[in-house]
C-alpha positions in Angstrom: -3.5 -6.8 4.5 -0.8 -5.8 6.9 0.5 -2.2 6.7 3.2 -2.1 9.3 6.3 -3.9 8.0 10.1 -3.6 8.1 10.8 -2.4 4.5 13.9 -3.9 2.9 13.4 -1.2 0.2 10.5 1.2 -0.3 10.0 2.8 -3.6 7.2 5.0 -5.1 6.3 4.0 -8.7 4.4 7.0 -10.2 1.7 6.1 -12.7 2.3 9.3 -14.6 6.1 9.7 -14.3 7.3 6.2 -13.9 9.8 7.5 -11.4 11.2 5.7 -8.4 11.7 7.5 -5.1 12.6 6.6 -1.6 9.8 6.6 1.0 10.6 7.8 4.5 9.4 5.8 7.5 6.2 7.1 9.0 7.5 6.9 12.5 9.9 9.7 11.7 7.0 11.7 10.3 5.2 11.5 13.6 8.2 12.8 15.5 8.6 15.6 12.9 5.0 16.6 13.4 5.3 16.7 17.2 8.4 18.8 17.1 7.0 21.0 14.4 3.8 21.8 16.4 5.9 22.6 19.5 8.1 25.0 17.5 5.1 26.5 15.6 6.3 25.3 12.2 3.3 23.0 11.8 -0.3 23.5 12.7 -1.9 21.0 15.1 -3.4 18.1 13.2 -6.7 18.3 15.1 -7.2 21.9 13.8 -6.5 20.8 10.3 -9.0 17.9 10.5 -11.7 20.2 11.9 -11.2 22.6 9.0 -11.3 20.1 6.2 -14.2 18.2 7.8 -16.3 21.4 7.9 -15.2 22.6 4.5 -16.1 19.4 2.7 -19.1 18.5 5.0 -17.5 15.1 5.6 -16.2 12.9 8.4 -12.5 11.9 8.6 -12.0 8.1 8.3 -8.2 7.9 7.9 -5.1 10.0 8.2 -1.5 9.2 7.1 1.6 11.3 7.3 4.2 11.5 4.5 7.2 13.5 3.3 6.9 16.0 0.5 9.5 16.4 -2.3 11.5 18.8 -0.2 11.1 16.9 3.1 8.1 18.9 4.2 5.4 17.1 6.2 2.1 16.4 4.5 -1.1 14.6 5.5 -3.1 12.3 3.3 -6.7 12.6 4.7 -9.5 10.3 3.7 -13.1 11.7 4.0 -16.6 10.3 3.5 -19.1 13.1 2.6 -22.1 13.3 4.8 -24.5 14.2 2.0 -23.9 11.3 -0.4 -21.3 9.0 1.2 -18.7 9.7 -1.5 -15.0 9.0 -0.7 -12.5 11.9 -1.0 -8.8 11.9 -0.5 -6.9 15.1 0.2 -3.2 15.9 0.4 -2.7 18.7 2.9 0.3 20.7 3.9 1.1 20.4 7.6 2.5 23.9 7.9 -0.4 25.8 6.4 -3.3 23.4 6.3 -3.6 24.2 2.6 -5.1 21.4 0.4 -2.3 20.5 -2.2 -4.3 18.0 -4.1 -7.7 16.3 -3.9 -9.3 13.4 -5.6 -12.9 12.2 -5.5 -12.9 8.4 -5.7 -9.2 8.4 -6.0 -8.9 4.6 -6.4 -10.4 5.0 -10.0 -7.0 6.2 -11.1 -5.3 2.9 -10.1 -3.8 0.6 -12.9 -5.2 -2.5 -14.4 -3.6 -5.9 -13.9 -1.9 -5.9 -17.3 -0.6 -2.3 -16.9 0.9 -2.9 -13.4 2.4 -6.2 -14.6 4.2 -4.3 -17.5 5.6 -1.7 -15.0 6.8 -4.3 -12.5 8.5 -6.6 -15.1 11.7 -4.5 -15.5 11.9 -4.1 -11.7 11.8 -7.9 -11.1 15.2 -8.5 -12.6 18.7 -8.9 -11.2 17.7 -11.2 -8.3 15.0 -9.1 -6.8 11.2 -9.4 -6.3 8.4 -7.0 -5.7 6.5 -8.5 -2.6 4.1 -5.6 -2.1 2.4 -3.0 -4.2 0.0 -0.5 -2.6 -1.9 2.3 -4.5 -1.7 5.7 -2.8 -0.9 9.4 -3.4 2.8 10.2 -3.9 4.4 13.1 -2.0 3.7 15.3 -5.0 0.0 14.4 -5.0 0.2 12.0 -7.9 -1.4 8.6 -8.1 1.3 6.1 -7.3 2.2 2.6 -6.2 4.4 2.1 -3.1 6.5 -1.0 -3.6 8.3 -3.3 -1.2 11.4 -5.0 -2.8 13.1 -8.1 -1.5 16.0 -10.2 -2.7 14.7 -13.1 -4.9 17.1 -15.6 -3.3 16.1 -14.6 0.3 15.1 -17.7 2.4 12.8 -17.6 5.3 11.7 -20.0 8.0 8.8 -19.8 10.5 8.6 -21.3 13.9 6.2 -21.4 16.8 7.5 -20.5 20.3 6.0 -21.2 23.6 5.1 -17.8 25.1 5.9 -19.0 28.6 9.5 -20.2 28.2 10.5 -19.7 24.5 10.6 -23.4 23.7 10.2 -24.3 20.0 6.7 -25.8 19.6 6.7 -26.1 15.8 9.3 -25.6 13.1 8.0 -24.8 9.6 9.5 -25.8 6.3 12.0 -23.5 4.9 10.6 -21.5 2.0 13.0 -20.0 -0.6 11.7 -16.8 -2.2 13.6 -17.8 -5.4 11.0 -20.3 -6.4 8.1 -17.9 -6.0 6.7 -16.7 -9.3 7.3 -13.0 -9.8 4.5 -10.6 -9.1 4.4 -9.3 -12.7 4.0 -12.9 -14.0 1.1 -13.5 -11.6 -0.6 -10.4 -12.7 -0.2 -11.3 -16.4 -1.7 -14.7 -15.7 -4.8 -13.2 -14.0 -5.4 -10.4 -16.5 -7.4 -12.4 -19.1 -9.7 -13.8 -16.3 -10.3 -10.9 -14.0 -11.0 -7.2 -14.5 -10.6 -4.3 -12.1 -8.1 -1.7 -10.9 -5.3 -2.9 -8.6 -5.5 -1.4 -5.1 -3.0 -3.6 -3.4 -1.0 -6.8 -3.9 1.0 -8.5 -1.2 3.0 -11.6 -0.8 2.0 -13.6 2.3 2.6 -17.0 3.9 0.1 -19.3 5.5 0.5 -21.2 8.7 2.5 -23.9 6.9 4.8 -21.2 5.5 3.4 -21.7 2.0 3.5 -18.4 0.0 0.5 -16.8 -1.7 -0.3 -13.5 -3.2 -3.3 -11.5 -1.9 -4.9 -8.9 -4.2 -7.6 -6.2 -4.0 -9.2 -5.3 -7.3 -11.6 -2.3 -7.5 -14.7 -3.3 -9.5 -16.8 -1.0 -11.8 -19.7 -1.2 -9.3 -17.5 0.2 -6.5 -17.0 -3.1 -4.7 -13.7 -4.8 -4.2 -12.7 -8.3 -5.4 -10.3 -10.0 -3.1 -8.2 -12.8 -4.6 -5.7 -15.3 -3.0 -3.3 -16.8 -5.5 -0.8 -19.6 -4.8 2.7 -18.1 -5.4 4.2 -21.2 -6.9 1.4 -22.5 -9.1 -0.6 -19.2 -9.6 -3.8 -21.2 -8.9 -6.6 -19.0 -7.5 -7.1 -20.3 -4.0 -9.9 -18.0 -2.9 -12.1 -15.2 -4.3 -14.4 -12.9 -2.3 -16.4 -9.7 -2.9 -16.0 -7.0 -0.3 -18.9 -4.5 -0.6 -17.8 -0.9 0.1 
């Protein structure tokens, strides 16, 4: 699933608090980190990674920057332990390198299909749609879903341009988001048939500009079930097991 998007609206939906909060663009976090290291306000990221890697006897597999509740810079660091291959996620303060929160197998705190559907239902009112939901740590270190919200009546069109001269090679059918079934309704439909914890849901379009939902469900055995669901009919188009 794609992670770099122009957000129409980014919200953090906390599993524990049910609160909505604005999410800052990660590009500004990188500039904040650079200036902070130069001024001495923040520690170099490389030094922080060396420390947490040694402390937890693990290798770093992913790092994301984020804003804390007061605008402070934080790092979400994903580790794999060398001894037993367990996944750990740490929330680390960029100024001190102190671990603010840590979760082993953090994804186990994600929500079920039915629970996430219930939380999204009140948000998908007043002509708006949730088009992406991604499970992650909130700036306060709580398990949360970052949501992307789009107007329900928004229309889109895809076309193929010649990279040599900009000529239109193919023009796709116009697809109105208003006829797309809401995400909460799709999750409710899948709930009796599929189990697992929701890692990510995203609205995508195929090469013919036909919309579909793409889901990742964490299974009890640690593997991930990937589903592709038609956004109009809610028919399951594809299912695949990804072994972690």
